[in-house]
PDBQT receptor file of N, H, CA, C and O in Angstrom, charges set to zero:
ATOM      1  N   MET A   1     204.737 165.127 249.383  1.00  0.00    +0.000 N 
ATOM      2  CA  MET A   1     205.457 165.162 248.136  1.00  0.00    +0.000 C 
ATOM      3  C   MET A   1     205.123 166.448 247.404  1.00  0.00    +0.000 C 
ATOM      4  O   MET A   1     203.950 166.735 247.160  1.00  0.00    +0.000 OA
ATOM      5  N   ALA A   2     206.124 167.218 247.053  1.00  0.00    +0.000 N 
ATOM      6  H   ALA A   2     207.076 166.986 247.251  1.00  0.00    +0.000 HD
ATOM      7  CA  ALA A   2     205.913 168.480 246.368  1.00  0.00    +0.000 C 
ATOM      8  C   ALA A   2     205.642 168.244 244.893  1.00  0.00    +0.000 C 
ATOM      9  O   ALA A   2     206.267 167.393 244.261  1.00  0.00    +0.000 OA
ATOM     10  N   ILE A   3     204.700 169.010 244.353  1.00  0.00    +0.000 N 
ATOM     11  H   ILE A   3     204.192 169.701 244.867  1.00  0.00    +0.000 HD
ATOM     12  CA  ILE A   3     204.353 168.919 242.935  1.00  0.00    +0.000 C 
ATOM     13  C   ILE A   3     205.115 170.019 242.192  1.00  0.00    +0.000 C 
ATOM     14  O   ILE A   3     205.027 171.192 242.553  1.00  0.00    +0.000 OA
ATOM     15  N   PRO A   4     205.859 169.635 241.156  1.00  0.00    +0.000 N 
ATOM     16  CA  PRO A   4     206.606 170.642 240.419  1.00  0.00    +0.000 C 
ATOM     17  C   PRO A   4     205.678 171.629 239.717  1.00  0.00    +0.000 C 
ATOM     18  O   PRO A   4     204.563 171.275 239.331  1.00  0.00    +0.000 OA
ATOM     19  N   ALA A   5     206.143 172.872 239.552  1.00  0.00    +0.000 N 
ATOM     20  H   ALA A   5     207.048 173.159 239.865  1.00  0.00    +0.000 HD
ATOM     21  CA  ALA A   5     205.337 173.909 238.902  1.00  0.00    +0.000 C 
ATOM     22  C   ALA A   5     205.017 173.526 237.462  1.00  0.00    +0.000 C 
ATOM     23  O   ALA A   5     203.884 173.702 237.013  1.00  0.00    +0.000 OA
ATOM     24  N   GLU A   6     205.994 173.010 236.739  1.00  0.00    +0.000 N 
ATOM     25  H   GLU A   6     206.914 172.868 237.103  1.00  0.00    +0.000 HD
ATOM     26  CA  GLU A   6     205.797 172.555 235.378  1.00  0.00    +0.000 C 
ATOM     27  C   GLU A   6     206.225 171.102 235.299  1.00  0.00    +0.000 C 
ATOM     28  O   GLU A   6     207.419 170.806 235.331  1.00  0.00    +0.000 OA
ATOM     29  N   PRO A   7     205.264 170.187 235.195  1.00  0.00    +0.000 N 
ATOM     30  CA  PRO A   7     205.654 168.777 235.147  1.00  0.00    +0.000 C 
ATOM     31  C   PRO A   7     206.591 168.468 233.990  1.00  0.00    +0.000 C 
ATOM     32  O   PRO A   7     206.440 168.998 232.889  1.00  0.00    +0.000 OA
ATOM     33  N   SER A   8     207.541 167.620 234.254  1.00  0.00    +0.000 N 
ATOM     34  H   SER A   8     207.663 167.189 235.149  1.00  0.00    +0.000 HD
ATOM     35  CA  SER A   8     208.460 167.178 233.204  1.00  0.00    +0.000 C 
ATOM     36  C   SER A   8     208.805 165.722 233.451  1.00  0.00    +0.000 C 
ATOM     37  O   SER A   8     208.564 165.182 234.531  1.00  0.00    +0.000 OA
ATOM     38  N   THR A   9     209.366 165.105 232.443  1.00  0.00    +0.000 N 
ATOM     39  H   THR A   9     209.562 165.543 231.566  1.00  0.00    +0.000 HD
ATOM     40  CA  THR A   9     209.774 163.727 232.574  1.00  0.00    +0.000 C 
ATOM     41  C   THR A   9     211.103 163.670 233.304  1.00  0.00    +0.000 C 
ATOM     42  O   THR A   9     211.693 164.703 233.622  1.00  0.00    +0.000 OA
ATOM     43  N   ARG A  10     211.563 162.476 233.563  1.00  0.00    +0.000 N 
ATOM     44  H   ARG A  10     211.084 161.638 233.305  1.00  0.00    +0.000 HD
ATOM     45  CA  ARG A  10     212.845 162.325 234.251  1.00  0.00    +0.000 C 
ATOM     46  C   ARG A  10     213.990 162.876 233.415  1.00  0.00    +0.000 C 
ATOM     47  O   ARG A  10     215.018 163.275 233.962  1.00  0.00    +0.000 OA
ATOM     48  N   SER A  11     213.826 162.904 232.092  1.00  0.00    +0.000 N 
ATOM     49  H   SER A  11     212.991 162.580 231.647  1.00  0.00    +0.000 HD
ATOM     50  CA  SER A  11     214.878 163.421 231.213  1.00  0.00    +0.000 C 
ATOM     51  C   SER A  11     214.857 164.939 231.154  1.00  0.00    +0.000 C 
ATOM     52  O   SER A  11     215.734 165.545 230.540  1.00  0.00    +0.000 OA
ATOM     53  N   GLY A  12     213.864 165.562 231.787  1.00  0.00    +0.000 N 
ATOM     54  H   GLY A  12     213.152 165.069 232.286  1.00  0.00    +0.000 HD
ATOM     55  CA  GLY A  12     213.769 167.023 231.788  1.00  0.00    +0.000 C 
ATOM     56  C   GLY A  12     212.962 167.578 230.634  1.00  0.00    +0.000 C 
ATOM     57  O   GLY A  12     212.805 168.794 230.530  1.00  0.00    +0.000 OA
ATOM     58  N   ILE A  13     212.444 166.726 229.762  1.00  0.00    +0.000 N 
ATOM     59  H   ILE A  13     212.571 165.738 229.846  1.00  0.00    +0.000 HD
ATOM     60  CA  ILE A  13     211.600 167.174 228.650  1.00  0.00    +0.000 C 
ATOM     61  C   ILE A  13     210.253 167.585 229.228  1.00  0.00    +0.000 C 
ATOM     62  O   ILE A  13     209.654 166.825 229.990  1.00  0.00    +0.000 OA
ATOM     63  N   PRO A  14     209.762 168.783 228.877  1.00  0.00    +0.000 N 
ATOM     64  CA  PRO A  14     208.445 169.189 229.401  1.00  0.00    +0.000 C 
ATOM     65  C   PRO A  14     207.367 168.179 228.988  1.00  0.00    +0.000 C 
ATOM     66  O   PRO A  14     207.336 167.709 227.851  1.00  0.00    +0.000 OA
ATOM     67  N   ILE A  15     206.515 167.871 229.913  1.00  0.00    +0.000 N 
ATOM     68  H   ILE A  15     206.540 168.253 230.837  1.00  0.00    +0.000 HD
ATOM     69  CA  ILE A  15     205.454 166.876 229.682  1.00  0.00    +0.000 C 
ATOM     70  C   ILE A  15     204.558 167.292 228.515  1.00  0.00    +0.000 C 
ATOM     71  O   ILE A  15     204.017 166.429 227.823  1.00  0.00    +0.000 OA
ATOM     72  N   GLU A  16     204.389 168.593 228.283  1.00  0.00    +0.000 N 
ATOM     73  H   GLU A  16     204.828 169.294 228.845  1.00  0.00    +0.000 HD
ATOM     74  CA  GLU A  16     203.537 169.048 227.178  1.00  0.00    +0.000 C 
ATOM     75  C   GLU A  16     204.036 168.538 225.837  1.00  0.00    +0.000 C 
ATOM     76  O   GLU A  16     203.237 168.173 224.975  1.00  0.00    +0.000 OA
ATOM     77  N   ARG A  17     205.360 168.509 225.654  1.00  0.00    +0.000 N 
ATOM     78  H   ARG A  17     206.009 168.805 226.354  1.00  0.00    +0.000 HD
ATOM     79  CA  ARG A  17     205.912 168.004 224.385  1.00  0.00    +0.000 C 
ATOM     80  C   ARG A  17     205.633 166.527 224.200  1.00  0.00    +0.000 C 
ATOM     81  O   ARG A  17     205.381 166.081 223.081  1.00  0.00    +0.000 OA
ATOM     82  N   ILE A  18     205.673 165.784 225.250  1.00  0.00    +0.000 N 
ATOM     83  H   ILE A  18     205.878 166.147 226.159  1.00  0.00    +0.000 HD
ATOM     84  CA  ILE A  18     205.402 164.345 225.167  1.00  0.00    +0.000 C 
ATOM     85  C   ILE A  18     203.912 164.092 224.945  1.00  0.00    +0.000 C 
ATOM     86  O   ILE A  18     203.541 163.203 224.179  1.00  0.00    +0.000 OA
ATOM     87  N   LEU A  19     203.061 164.867 225.611  1.00  0.00    +0.000 N 
ATOM     88  H   LEU A  19     203.363 165.589 226.233  1.00  0.00    +0.000 HD
ATOM     89  CA  LEU A  19     201.626 164.670 225.474  1.00  0.00    +0.000 C 
ATOM     90  C   LEU A  19     201.121 164.964 224.075  1.00  0.00    +0.000 C 
ATOM     91  O   LEU A  19     200.057 164.476 223.694  1.00  0.00    +0.000 OA
ATOM     92  N   GLU A  20     201.861 165.757 223.294  1.00  0.00    +0.000 N 
ATOM     93  H   GLU A  20     202.725 166.153 223.603  1.00  0.00    +0.000 HD
ATOM     94  CA  GLU A  20     201.471 166.011 221.906  1.00  0.00    +0.000 C 
ATOM     95  C   GLU A  20     201.479 164.730 221.095  1.00  0.00    +0.000 C 
ATOM     96  O   GLU A  20     200.774 164.631 220.091  1.00  0.00    +0.000 OA
ATOM     97  N   GLN A  21     202.269 163.741 221.515  1.00  0.00    +0.000 N 
ATOM     98  H   GLN A  21     202.842 163.822 222.330  1.00  0.00    +0.000 HD
ATOM     99  CA  GLN A  21     202.413 162.483 220.788  1.00  0.00    +0.000 C 
ATOM    100  C   GLN A  21     201.498 161.365 221.324  1.00  0.00    +0.000 C 
ATOM    101  O   GLN A  21     201.436 160.284 220.738  1.00  0.00    +0.000 OA
ATOM    102  N   LEU A  22     200.808 161.617 222.407  1.00  0.00    +0.000 N 
ATOM    103  H   LEU A  22     200.858 162.494 222.884  1.00  0.00    +0.000 HD
ATOM    104  CA  LEU A  22     200.000 160.592 223.069  1.00  0.00    +0.000 C 
ATOM    105  C   LEU A  22     198.514 160.935 223.009  1.00  0.00    +0.000 C 
ATOM    106  O   LEU A  22     198.138 162.076 222.739  1.00  0.00    +0.000 OA
ATOM    107  N   ALA A  23     197.681 159.938 223.262  1.00  0.00    +0.000 N 
ATOM    108  H   ALA A  23     197.987 159.012 223.481  1.00  0.00    +0.000 HD
ATOM    109  CA  ALA A  23     196.235 160.115 223.292  1.00  0.00    +0.000 C 
ATOM    110  C   ALA A  23     195.653 159.278 224.423  1.00  0.00    +0.000 C 
ATOM    111  O   ALA A  23     196.278 158.326 224.892  1.00  0.00    +0.000 OA
ATOM    112  N   CYS A  24     194.479 159.635 224.844  1.00  0.00    +0.000 N 
ATOM    113  H   CYS A  24     193.972 160.408 224.463  1.00  0.00    +0.000 HD
ATOM    114  CA  CYS A  24     193.758 158.869 225.862  1.00  0.00    +0.000 C 
ATOM    115  C   CYS A  24     193.521 157.442 225.313  1.00  0.00    +0.000 C 
ATOM    116  O   CYS A  24     193.040 157.282 224.192  1.00  0.00    +0.000 OA
ATOM    117  N   PRO A  25     193.860 156.419 226.104  1.00  0.00    +0.000 N 
ATOM    118  CA  PRO A  25     193.659 155.056 225.627  1.00  0.00    +0.000 C 
ATOM    119  C   PRO A  25     192.194 154.636 225.561  1.00  0.00    +0.000 C 
ATOM    120  O   PRO A  25     191.885 153.603 224.967  1.00  0.00    +0.000 OA
ATOM    121  N   VAL A  26     191.290 155.402 226.151  1.00  0.00    +0.000 N 
ATOM    122  H   VAL A  26     191.541 156.241 226.633  1.00  0.00    +0.000 HD
ATOM    123  CA  VAL A  26     189.867 155.056 226.158  1.00  0.00    +0.000 C 
ATOM    124  C   VAL A  26     189.132 155.693 224.999  1.00  0.00    +0.000 C 
ATOM    125  O   VAL A  26     188.433 155.001 224.260  1.00  0.00    +0.000 OA
ATOM    126  N   CYS A  27     189.278 157.027 224.819  1.00  0.00    +0.000 N 
ATOM    127  H   CYS A  27     189.846 157.590 225.420  1.00  0.00    +0.000 HD
ATOM    128  CA  CYS A  27     188.513 157.731 223.784  1.00  0.00    +0.000 C 
ATOM    129  C   CYS A  27     189.389 158.347 222.691  1.00  0.00    +0.000 C 
ATOM    130  O   CYS A  27     188.876 158.923 221.732  1.00  0.00    +0.000 OA
ATOM    131  N   PHE A  28     190.699 158.227 222.835  1.00  0.00    +0.000 N 
ATOM    132  H   PHE A  28     191.116 157.759 223.615  1.00  0.00    +0.000 HD
ATOM    133  CA  PHE A  28     191.689 158.742 221.884  1.00  0.00    +0.000 C 
ATOM    134  C   PHE A  28     191.703 160.278 221.828  1.00  0.00    +0.000 C 
ATOM    135  O   PHE A  28     192.166 160.858 220.846  1.00  0.00    +0.000 OA
ATOM    136  N   GLY A  29     191.202 160.928 222.869  1.00  0.00    +0.000 N 
ATOM    137  H   GLY A  29     190.826 160.457 223.667  1.00  0.00    +0.000 HD
ATOM    138  CA  GLY A  29     191.213 162.375 222.943  1.00  0.00    +0.000 C 
ATOM    139  C   GLY A  29     192.597 162.912 223.328  1.00  0.00    +0.000 C 
ATOM    140  O   GLY A  29     193.452 162.154 223.787  1.00  0.00    +0.000 OA
ATOM    141  N   PRO A  30     192.814 164.202 223.141  1.00  0.00    +0.000 N 
ATOM    142  CA  PRO A  30     194.095 164.812 223.505  1.00  0.00    +0.000 C 
ATOM    143  C   PRO A  30     194.275 164.894 225.025  1.00  0.00    +0.000 C 
ATOM    144  O   PRO A  30     193.312 165.052 225.776  1.00  0.00    +0.000 OA
ATOM    145  N   LEU A  31     195.513 164.785 225.446  1.00  0.00    +0.000 N 
ATOM    146  H   LEU A  31     196.295 164.656 224.837  1.00  0.00    +0.000 HD
ATOM    147  CA  LEU A  31     195.855 164.833 226.858  1.00  0.00    +0.000 C 
ATOM    148  C   LEU A  31     196.500 166.155 227.204  1.00  0.00    +0.000 C 
ATOM    149  O   LEU A  31     197.168 166.779 226.380  1.00  0.00    +0.000 OA
ATOM    150  N   GLN A  32     196.283 166.576 228.466  1.00  0.00    +0.000 N 
ATOM    151  H   GLN A  32     195.741 166.068 229.135  1.00  0.00    +0.000 HD
ATOM    152  CA  GLN A  32     196.869 167.832 228.938  1.00  0.00    +0.000 C 
ATOM    153  C   GLN A  32     197.270 167.651 230.402  1.00  0.00    +0.000 C 
ATOM    154  O   GLN A  32     196.656 166.862 231.121  1.00  0.00    +0.000 OA
ATOM    155  N   PRO A  33     198.296 168.377 230.843  1.00  0.00    +0.000 N 
ATOM    156  CA  PRO A  33     198.682 168.250 232.249  1.00  0.00    +0.000 C 
ATOM    157  C   PRO A  33     197.611 168.870 233.150  1.00  0.00    +0.000 C 
ATOM    158  O   PRO A  33     196.989 169.868 232.787  1.00  0.00    +0.000 OA
ATOM    159  N   ASP A  34     197.406 168.280 234.306  1.00  0.00    +0.000 N 
ATOM    160  H   ASP A  34     197.911 167.469 234.600  1.00  0.00    +0.000 HD
ATOM    161  CA  ASP A  34     196.488 168.802 235.295  1.00  0.00    +0.000 C 
ATOM    162  C   ASP A  34     197.277 169.744 236.197  1.00  0.00    +0.000 C 
ATOM    163  O   ASP A  34     198.226 169.321 236.858  1.00  0.00    +0.000 OA
ATOM    164  N   ALA A  35     196.897 171.000 236.226  1.00  0.00    +0.000 N 
ATOM    165  H   ALA A  35     196.126 171.343 235.689  1.00  0.00    +0.000 HD
ATOM    166  CA  ALA A  35     197.657 172.009 236.965  1.00  0.00    +0.000 C 
ATOM    167  C   ALA A  35     197.601 171.827 238.465  1.00  0.00    +0.000 C 
ATOM    168  O   ALA A  35     198.452 172.357 239.180  1.00  0.00    +0.000 OA
ATOM    169  N   THR A  36     196.618 171.087 238.961  1.00  0.00    +0.000 N 
ATOM    170  H   THR A  36     195.927 170.656 238.381  1.00  0.00    +0.000 HD
ATOM    171  CA  THR A  36     196.455 170.988 240.417  1.00  0.00    +0.000 C 
ATOM    172  C   THR A  36     197.022 169.707 241.012  1.00  0.00    +0.000 C 
ATOM    173  O   THR A  36     197.062 169.567 242.234  1.00  0.00    +0.000 OA
ATOM    174  N   SER A  37     197.465 168.763 240.174  1.00  0.00    +0.000 N 
ATOM    175  H   SER A  37     197.432 168.877 239.181  1.00  0.00    +0.000 HD
ATOM    176  CA  SER A  37     197.982 167.512 240.704  1.00  0.00    +0.000 C 
ATOM    177  C   SER A  37     199.000 166.908 239.752  1.00  0.00    +0.000 C 
ATOM    178  O   SER A  37     199.188 167.399 238.639  1.00  0.00    +0.000 OA
ATOM    179  N   ALA A  38     199.643 165.863 240.182  1.00  0.00    +0.000 N 
ATOM    180  H   ALA A  38     199.490 165.464 241.086  1.00  0.00    +0.000 HD
ATOM    181  CA  ALA A  38     200.640 165.173 239.365  1.00  0.00    +0.000 C 
ATOM    182  C   ALA A  38     199.941 164.148 238.492  1.00  0.00    +0.000 C 
ATOM    183  O   ALA A  38     200.216 162.951 238.574  1.00  0.00    +0.000 OA
ATOM    184  N   GLN A  39     199.031 164.634 237.655  1.00  0.00    +0.000 N 
ATOM    185  H   GLN A  39     198.807 165.606 237.589  1.00  0.00    +0.000 HD
ATOM    186  CA  GLN A  39     198.280 163.780 236.746  1.00  0.00    +0.000 C 
ATOM    187  C   GLN A  39     198.161 164.462 235.396  1.00  0.00    +0.000 C 
ATOM    188  O   GLN A  39     198.437 165.653 235.254  1.00  0.00    +0.000 OA
ATOM    189  N   ILE A  40     197.741 163.675 234.398  1.00  0.00    +0.000 N 
ATOM    190  H   ILE A  40     197.516 162.708 234.513  1.00  0.00    +0.000 HD
ATOM    191  CA  ILE A  40     197.378 164.241 233.121  1.00  0.00    +0.000 C 
ATOM    192  C   ILE A  40     195.916 163.921 232.888  1.00  0.00    +0.000 C 
ATOM    193  O   ILE A  40     195.406 162.920 233.390  1.00  0.00    +0.000 OA
ATOM    194  N   GLN A  41     195.239 164.768 232.129  1.00  0.00    +0.000 N 
ATOM    195  H   GLN A  41     195.653 165.582 231.721  1.00  0.00    +0.000 HD
ATOM    196  CA  GLN A  41     193.789 164.628 231.974  1.00  0.00    +0.000 C 
ATOM    197  C   GLN A  41     193.428 164.658 230.484  1.00  0.00    +0.000 C 
ATOM    198  O   GLN A  41     194.036 165.390 229.703  1.00  0.00    +0.000 OA
ATOM    199  N   CYS A  42     192.440 163.860 230.108  1.00  0.00    +0.000 N 
ATOM    200  H   CYS A  42     191.947 163.266 230.743  1.00  0.00    +0.000 HD
ATOM    201  CA  CYS A  42     191.918 163.852 228.764  1.00  0.00    +0.000 C 
ATOM    202  C   CYS A  42     190.997 165.047 228.592  1.00  0.00    +0.000 C 
ATOM    203  O   CYS A  42     190.138 165.298 229.436  1.00  0.00    +0.000 OA
ATOM    204  N   ALA A  43     191.172 165.790 227.495  1.00  0.00    +0.000 N 
ATOM    205  H   ALA A  43     191.871 165.586 226.809  1.00  0.00    +0.000 HD
ATOM    206  CA  ALA A  43     190.351 166.959 227.239  1.00  0.00    +0.000 C 
ATOM    207  C   ALA A  43     188.927 166.546 226.814  1.00  0.00    +0.000 C 
ATOM    208  O   ALA A  43     187.994 167.332 226.972  1.00  0.00    +0.000 OA
ATOM    209  N   ASP A  44     188.752 165.350 226.289  1.00  0.00    +0.000 N 
ATOM    210  H   ASP A  44     189.511 164.711 226.161  1.00  0.00    +0.000 HD
ATOM    211  CA  ASP A  44     187.427 164.902 225.817  1.00  0.00    +0.000 C 
ATOM    212  C   ASP A  44     186.617 164.209 226.880  1.00  0.00    +0.000 C 
ATOM    213  O   ASP A  44     185.488 164.621 227.146  1.00  0.00    +0.000 OA
ATOM    214  N   CYS A  45     187.145 163.175 227.499  1.00  0.00    +0.000 N 
ATOM    215  H   CYS A  45     188.063 162.841 227.283  1.00  0.00    +0.000 HD
ATOM    216  CA  CYS A  45     186.360 162.392 228.455  1.00  0.00    +0.000 C 
ATOM    217  C   CYS A  45     186.662 162.735 229.921  1.00  0.00    +0.000 C 
ATOM    218  O   CYS A  45     185.997 162.233 230.827  1.00  0.00    +0.000 OA
ATOM    219  N   SER A  46     187.652 163.579 230.147  1.00  0.00    +0.000 N 
ATOM    220  H   SER A  46     188.193 163.987 229.411  1.00  0.00    +0.000 HD
ATOM    221  CA  SER A  46     188.040 164.054 231.488  1.00  0.00    +0.000 C 
ATOM    222  C   SER A  46     188.591 162.988 232.420  1.00  0.00    +0.000 C 
ATOM    223  O   SER A  46     188.626 163.195 233.633  1.00  0.00    +0.000 OA
ATOM    224  N   ARG A  47     189.020 161.852 231.883  1.00  0.00    +0.000 N 
ATOM    225  H   ARG A  47     188.991 161.684 230.898  1.00  0.00    +0.000 HD
ATOM    226  CA  ARG A  47     189.691 160.875 232.727  1.00  0.00    +0.000 C 
ATOM    227  C   ARG A  47     191.071 161.408 233.085  1.00  0.00    +0.000 C 
ATOM    228  O   ARG A  47     191.722 162.070 232.276  1.00  0.00    +0.000 OA
ATOM    229  N   SER A  48     191.507 161.117 234.294  1.00  0.00    +0.000 N 
ATOM    230  H   SER A  48     190.979 160.579 234.951  1.00  0.00    +0.000 HD
ATOM    231  CA  SER A  48     192.835 161.529 234.749  1.00  0.00    +0.000 C 
ATOM    232  C   SER A  48     193.720 160.311 234.893  1.00  0.00    +0.000 C 
ATOM    233  O   SER A  48     193.295 159.270 235.394  1.00  0.00    +0.000 OA
ATOM    234  N   TYR A  49     194.965 160.456 234.442  1.00  0.00    +0.000 N 
ATOM    235  H   TYR A  49     195.309 161.301 234.034  1.00  0.00    +0.000 HD
ATOM    236  CA  TYR A  49     195.954 159.387 234.507  1.00  0.00    +0.000 C 
ATOM    237  C   TYR A  49     197.123 159.856 235.364  1.00  0.00    +0.000 C 
ATOM    238  O   TYR A  49     197.506 161.024 235.295  1.00  0.00    +0.000 OA
ATOM    239  N   PRO A  50     197.695 158.967 236.169  1.00  0.00    +0.000 N 
ATOM    240  CA  PRO A  50     198.792 159.380 237.044  1.00  0.00    +0.000 C 
ATOM    241  C   PRO A  50     200.093 159.587 236.296  1.00  0.00    +0.000 C 
ATOM    242  O   PRO A  50     200.342 158.973 235.258  1.00  0.00    +0.000 OA
ATOM    243  N   LEU A  51     200.923 160.470 236.849  1.00  0.00    +0.000 N 
ATOM    244  H   LEU A  51     200.721 160.969 237.692  1.00  0.00    +0.000 HD
ATOM    245  CA  LEU A  51     202.316 160.630 236.423  1.00  0.00    +0.000 C 
ATOM    246  C   LEU A  51     203.132 160.020 237.543  1.00  0.00    +0.000 C 
ATOM    247  O   LEU A  51     203.085 160.506 238.673  1.00  0.00    +0.000 OA
ATOM    248  N   ILE A  52     203.869 158.979 237.258  1.00  0.00    +0.000 N 
ATOM    249  H   ILE A  52     203.907 158.585 236.339  1.00  0.00    +0.000 HD
ATOM    250  CA  ILE A  52     204.687 158.338 238.267  1.00  0.00    +0.000 C 
ATOM    251  C   ILE A  52     206.150 158.545 237.874  1.00  0.00    +0.000 C 
ATOM    252  O   ILE A  52     206.598 158.087 236.822  1.00  0.00    +0.000 OA
ATOM    253  N   ASN A  53     206.874 159.238 238.731  1.00  0.00    +0.000 N 
ATOM    254  H   ASN A  53     206.510 159.610 239.585  1.00  0.00    +0.000 HD
ATOM    255  CA  ASN A  53     208.257 159.613 238.436  1.00  0.00    +0.000 C 
ATOM    256  C   ASN A  53     208.381 160.315 237.099  1.00  0.00    +0.000 C 
ATOM    257  O   ASN A  53     209.356 160.111 236.376  1.00  0.00    +0.000 OA
ATOM    258  N   GLY A  54     207.393 161.146 236.763  1.00  0.00    +0.000 N 
ATOM    259  H   GLY A  54     206.601 161.312 237.351  1.00  0.00    +0.000 HD
ATOM    260  CA  GLY A  54     207.406 161.896 235.512  1.00  0.00    +0.000 C 
ATOM    261  C   GLY A  54     206.992 161.099 234.296  1.00  0.00    +0.000 C 
ATOM    262  O   GLY A  54     207.094 161.603 233.178  1.00  0.00    +0.000 OA
ATOM    263  N   ILE A  55     206.524 159.864 234.471  1.00  0.00    +0.000 N 
ATOM    264  H   ILE A  55     206.441 159.455 235.380  1.00  0.00    +0.000 HD
ATOM    265  CA  ILE A  55     206.134 159.010 233.359  1.00  0.00    +0.000 C 
ATOM    266  C   ILE A  55     204.615 158.863 233.354  1.00  0.00    +0.000 C 
ATOM    267  O   ILE A  55     204.044 158.417 234.349  1.00  0.00    +0.000 OA
ATOM    268  N   PRO A  56     203.945 159.228 232.253  1.00  0.00    +0.000 N 
ATOM    269  CA  PRO A  56     202.495 159.044 232.187  1.00  0.00    +0.000 C 
ATOM    270  C   PRO A  56     202.115 157.578 232.163  1.00  0.00    +0.000 C 
ATOM    271  O   PRO A  56     202.660 156.808 231.372  1.00  0.00    +0.000 OA
ATOM    272  N   VAL A  57     201.184 157.180 233.023  1.00  0.00    +0.000 N 
ATOM    273  H   VAL A  57     200.741 157.805 233.666  1.00  0.00    +0.000 HD
ATOM    274  CA  VAL A  57     200.731 155.799 233.078  1.00  0.00    +0.000 C 
ATOM    275  C   VAL A  57     199.358 155.766 232.412  1.00  0.00    +0.000 C 
ATOM    276  O   VAL A  57     198.334 156.031 233.042  1.00  0.00    +0.000 OA
ATOM    277  N   LEU A  58     199.364 155.428 231.108  1.00  0.00    +0.000 N 
ATOM    278  H   LEU A  58     200.195 155.213 230.596  1.00  0.00    +0.000 HD
ATOM    279  CA  LEU A  58     198.155 155.466 230.303  1.00  0.00    +0.000 C 
ATOM    280  C   LEU A  58     197.510 154.070 230.229  1.00  0.00    +0.000 C 
ATOM    281  O   LEU A  58     197.434 153.456 229.165  1.00  0.00    +0.000 OA
ATOM    282  N   ILE A  59     197.064 153.608 231.361  1.00  0.00    +0.000 N 
ATOM    283  H   ILE A  59     197.126 154.107 232.226  1.00  0.00    +0.000 HD
ATOM    284  CA  ILE A  59     196.372 152.320 231.471  1.00  0.00    +0.000 C 
ATOM    285  C   ILE A  59     194.939 152.646 231.888  1.00  0.00    +0.000 C 
ATOM    286  O   ILE A  59     194.703 153.265 232.926  1.00  0.00    +0.000 OA
ATOM    287  N   ALA A  60     193.988 152.215 231.056  1.00  0.00    +0.000 N 
ATOM    288  H   ALA A  60     194.180 151.712 230.213  1.00  0.00    +0.000 HD
ATOM    289  CA  ALA A  60     192.588 152.555 231.304  1.00  0.00    +0.000 C 
ATOM    290  C   ALA A  60     192.137 152.200 232.711  1.00  0.00    +0.000 C 
ATOM    291  O   ALA A  60     191.376 152.943 233.331  1.00  0.00    +0.000 OA
ATOM    292  N   GLU A  61     192.604 151.067 233.215  1.00  0.00    +0.000 N 
ATOM    293  H   GLU A  61     193.222 150.463 232.711  1.00  0.00    +0.000 HD
ATOM    294  CA  GLU A  61     192.190 150.639 234.572  1.00  0.00    +0.000 C 
ATOM    295  C   GLU A  61     192.756 151.537 235.674  1.00  0.00    +0.000 C 
ATOM    296  O   GLU A  61     192.239 151.537 236.791  1.00  0.00    +0.000 OA
ATOM    297  N   ARG A  62     193.797 152.292 235.379  1.00  0.00    +0.000 N 
ATOM    298  H   ARG A  62     194.217 152.292 234.472  1.00  0.00    +0.000 HD
ATOM    299  CA  ARG A  62     194.385 153.198 236.376  1.00  0.00    +0.000 C 
ATOM    300  C   ARG A  62     193.794 154.598 236.302  1.00  0.00    +0.000 C 
ATOM    301  O   ARG A  62     194.131 155.452 237.122  1.00  0.00    +0.000 OA
ATOM    302  N   ALA A  63     192.921 154.845 235.338  1.00  0.00    +0.000 N 
ATOM    303  H   ALA A  63     192.647 154.150 234.673  1.00  0.00    +0.000 HD
ATOM    304  CA  ALA A  63     192.331 156.172 235.153  1.00  0.00    +0.000 C 
ATOM    305  C   ALA A  63     191.287 156.447 236.243  1.00  0.00    +0.000 C 
ATOM    306  O   ALA A  63     190.659 155.541 236.790  1.00  0.00    +0.000 OA
ATOM    307  N   THR A  64     191.140 157.735 236.526  1.00  0.00    +0.000 N 
ATOM    308  H   THR A  64     191.651 158.471 236.082  1.00  0.00    +0.000 HD
ATOM    309  CA  THR A  64     190.121 158.202 237.440  1.00  0.00    +0.000 C 
ATOM    310  C   THR A  64     189.162 159.071 236.650  1.00  0.00    +0.000 C 
ATOM    311  O   THR A  64     189.579 160.075 236.073  1.00  0.00    +0.000 OA
ATOM    312  N   ALA A  65     187.902 158.712 236.611  1.00  0.00    +0.000 N 
ATOM    313  H   ALA A  65     187.564 157.896 237.080  1.00  0.00    +0.000 HD
ATOM    314  CA  ALA A  65     186.915 159.508 235.902  1.00  0.00    +0.000 C 
ATOM    315  C   ALA A  65     186.555 160.709 236.739  1.00  0.00    +0.000 C 
ATOM    316  O   ALA A  65     186.245 160.572 237.922  1.00  0.00    +0.000 OA
ATOM    317  N   THR A  66     186.591 161.896 236.138  1.00  0.00    +0.000 N 
ATOM    318  H   THR A  66     186.843 162.008 235.177  1.00  0.00    +0.000 HD
ATOM    319  CA  THR A  66     186.281 163.116 236.880  1.00  0.00    +0.000 C 
ATOM    320  C   THR A  66     184.921 163.680 236.537  1.00  0.00    +0.000 C 
ATOM    321  O   THR A  66     184.476 164.644 237.160  1.00  0.00    +0.000 OA
ATOM    322  N   LYS A  67     184.237 163.083 235.533  1.00  0.00    +0.000 N 
ATOM    323  H   LYS A  67     184.599 162.300 235.027  1.00  0.00    +0.000 HD
ATOM    324  CA  LYS A  67     182.833 163.412 235.247  1.00  0.00    +0.000 C 
ATOM    325  C   LYS A  67     182.182 162.158 234.696  1.00  0.00    +0.000 C 
ATOM    326  O   LYS A  67     182.859 161.154 234.474  1.00  0.00    +0.000 OA
ATOM    327  N   ASP A  68     180.900 162.202 234.476  1.00  0.00    +0.000 N 
ATOM    328  H   ASP A  68     180.350 163.018 234.656  1.00  0.00    +0.000 HD
ATOM    329  CA  ASP A  68     180.203 161.025 233.943  1.00  0.00    +0.000 C 
ATOM    330  C   ASP A  68     180.771 160.691 232.575  1.00  0.00    +0.000 C 
ATOM    331  O   ASP A  68     180.710 161.501 231.650  1.00  0.00    +0.000 OA
ATOM    332  N   SER A  69     181.336 159.466 232.452  1.00  0.00    +0.000 N 
ATOM    333  H   SER A  69     181.386 158.807 233.203  1.00  0.00    +0.000 HD
ATOM    334  CA  SER A  69     181.946 159.045 231.198  1.00  0.00    +0.000 C 
ATOM    335  C   SER A  69     181.153 157.946 230.539  1.00  0.00    +0.000 C 
ATOM    336  O   SER A  69     181.528 157.471 229.467  1.00  0.00    +0.000 OA
TER     337      SER A  69
């Protein structure tokens, strides 16, 4: 599966614009797109959340911790 250069939602809205309105469900930190995968990452706790069909899945149980949280 090819990863788009700039992630966007199915409506074509850049994911960055949507992430401005969302927060990490665990620590409420800001979210940012992960440049190396189809995920978004919390800037504070470094949890990664999947993007499925361009939709952020912000469910704490689906998060992947990338450092000691």
